[in-house]
C-alpha positions in Angstrom: -10.1 -12.0 -4.1 -9.4 -14.6 -6.8 -13.1 -14.6 -7.9 -13.1 -10.8 -8.4 -9.8 -11.2 -10.5 -11.3 -13.9 -12.6 -14.4 -11.9 -13.1 -12.3 -8.9 -14.3 -10.2 -11.2 -16.5 -13.2 -12.7 -18.1 -14.9 -9.4 -18.8 -11.6 -7.9 -20.2 -11.2 -10.7 -22.6 -14.7 -10.5 -23.7 -14.3 -6.7 -24.3 -11.2 -7.5 -26.3 -13.1 -9.9 -28.3 -15.8 -7.3 -28.9 -13.2 -4.7 -29.8 -11.9 -7.1 -32.4 -15.3 -7.9 -33.7 -16.2 -4.1 -33.9 -12.9 -3.5 -36.0 -14.1 -6.1 -38.4 -17.6 -4.5 -38.5 -16.0 -1.1 -39.1 -14.2 -2.6 -42.1 -17.3 -4.2 -43.5 -19.6 -1.2 -43.0 -16.7 1.0 -44.4 -16.8 -0.8 -47.8 -20.5 -0.6 -47.9 -20.8 3.0 -47.0 -18.0 4.2 -49.3 -19.7 2.5 -52.2 -23.3 3.6 -51.4 -22.8 7.1 -49.9 -21.2 10.3 -50.7 -18.9 10.9 -47.6 -16.4 13.5 -46.6 -13.9 14.4 -43.9 -16.1 13.9 -41.0 -17.0 10.1 -41.9 -13.2 9.4 -42.2 -12.5 11.2 -38.9 -15.3 9.5 -36.9 -14.5 6.1 -38.3 -10.7 6.4 -37.7 -11.5 7.5 -34.1 -13.7 4.6 -33.6 -11.1 2.4 -34.9 -8.5 3.9 -32.6 -10.8 3.6 -29.7 -11.1 -0.1 -30.3 -7.4 -0.6 -30.6 -6.8 1.5 -27.4 -9.4 -0.7 -25.7 -7.6 -3.9 -26.7 -4.3 -2.3 -25.6 -5.8 -1.2 -22.1 -7.2 -4.7 -21.5 -3.9 -6.3 -22.2 -2.4 -3.9 -19.7 -5.0 -4.9 -17.1 -4.6 -8.6 -17.9 -0.7 -8.4 -17.5 -1.2 -7.4 -13.9 -0.6 -3.7 -14.0 -3.1 -1.9 -11.7 -3.9 -5.0 -9.9 -3.4 -3.4 -6.4 -6.1 -0.8 -7.0 -9.7 -1.6 -6.8 -11.2 -1.2 -9.4 -8.4 -1.8 -11.8 -8.1 1.5 -14.0 -7.0 -0.2 -17.1 -10.2 -2.5 -17.0 -12.4 0.8 -16.4 -10.5 2.7 -19.3 -11.0 -0.3 -21.5 -14.7 -0.3 -21.0 -14.8 3.4 -21.5 -12.8 3.5 -24.8 -14.9 0.6 -26.4 -18.1 2.6 -25.3 -16.5 5.8 -27.1 -15.7 3.7 -30.0 -19.2 2.2 -30.4 -20.8 5.7 -30.2 -18.4 7.0 -32.8 -19.1 3.9 -35.0 -22.8 4.6 -34.9 -22.4 8.4 -35.6 -20.1 7.5 -38.6 -22.8 5.1 -40.2 -25.4 8.0 -40.4 -22.9 10.6 -41.9 -22.9 11.4 -45.7 -25.9 11.3 -48.1 -27.1 8.6 -50.5 -25.4 8.3 -53.8 -27.8 8.0 -56.7 -27.6 4.6 -58.2 -26.7 4.0 -61.9 -30.2 3.5 -62.9 -31.3 6.8 -61.4 -28.4 8.5 -63.1 -29.4 7.2 -66.4 -33.0 8.1 -65.8 -32.1 11.7 -65.0 -29.9 11.9 -68.2 -32.6 10.6 -70.3 -35.0 13.1 -68.8 -32.6 15.8 -69.7 -32.3 14.6 -73.3 -36.1 14.3 -73.5 -36.6 18.0 -72.4 -33.9 19.1 -74.8 -35.5 17.3 -77.7 -39.0 18.6 -76.8 -37.6 22.1 -76.8 -36.1 21.4 -80.2 -39.3 20.0 -81.4 -41.4 23.0 -80.3 -38.9 25.2 -82.0 -39.0 23.3 -85.3 -42.8 23.1 -85.1 -43.0 26.9 -84.9 -40.5 27.2 -87.8 -42.6 24.7 -89.9 -45.8 26.8 -89.1 -44.0 30.0 -90.1 -42.8 28.5 -93.3 -46.4 27.1 -94.1 -47.7 30.5 -93.4 -45.1 32.0 -95.8 -45.9 29.4 -98.4 -49.6 30.1 -98.1 -49.1 33.8 -98.5 -47.0 33.3 -101.6 -49.6 31.0 -103.0 -52.2 33.7 -102.4 -50.0 36.3 -104.1 -49.4 34.1 -107.1 -53.2 33.5 -107.5 -53.9 37.0 -107.4 -51.2 37.6 -110.0 -52.7 34.9 -112.1 -56.2 36.5 -112.0 -54.9 40.0 -112.8 -54.9 40.9 -116.5 -51.6 40.3 -118.1 -49.9 43.3 -119.8 -48.4 42.8 -123.1 -44.9 41.6 -122.9 -43.5 43.8 -125.7 -44.7 46.9 -123.9 -43.2 45.8 -120.7 -39.9 45.1 -122.4 -39.9 48.5 -124.2 -40.9 50.2 -120.9 -44.5 51.2 -122.0 -47.2 50.4 -119.3 -50.2 50.8 -121.5 -52.2 47.7 -122.1 -53.1 47.0 -125.8 -56.7 46.0 -126.5 -57.2 43.5 -129.2 
C-alpha cells in the first residue's frame, strides 16, 4: 500500500508543478495575446476559468497530499486534481484561438496612405476636368476675339451717338 501512496504523491506533486507552470504560461500568453489580438469578453472568461482550474487543481492536490480521502481508493482529491488540470488545459487552448489579429502599425500606416492617395487622385481628376473646362473656355473666347478682330470695325463716333451705319471713306 505504501508504493501506491508514493505513486499518488509523486503524480500529485507533478500535477501541482504542471499547474504552476501553466499559470506562468497563461500569464506569458496573455501578454502576447492582448498585445497582438483584438480580444473580448470570451477571451477573458476562458483565460480566467483556465487560471481558476489550475488553482483548484493545486488546492485539490494539496488536500490529497494532506491525507484527506486516503481511506478511499482511488483518492477522489487526486482524481479531481487531474480532471481540473485537464479542464484548465482545454480552456487555455481555446483561449489562445479567440479574437482576431490586430493590424500592425505598418499596415495601419499603409492603409492610411492608400486612403490619402485615393483622395488626392480624386481631387486631381476633378482639377484636371476643371482645367480642361477652363482651357475650352479660353479657346472659345480666343475664337470670339479673333472673329471680332476680323469683322469690319464700325465708326466709333457713330457707335457713341447711337447710329449704326458704317461710314465709307
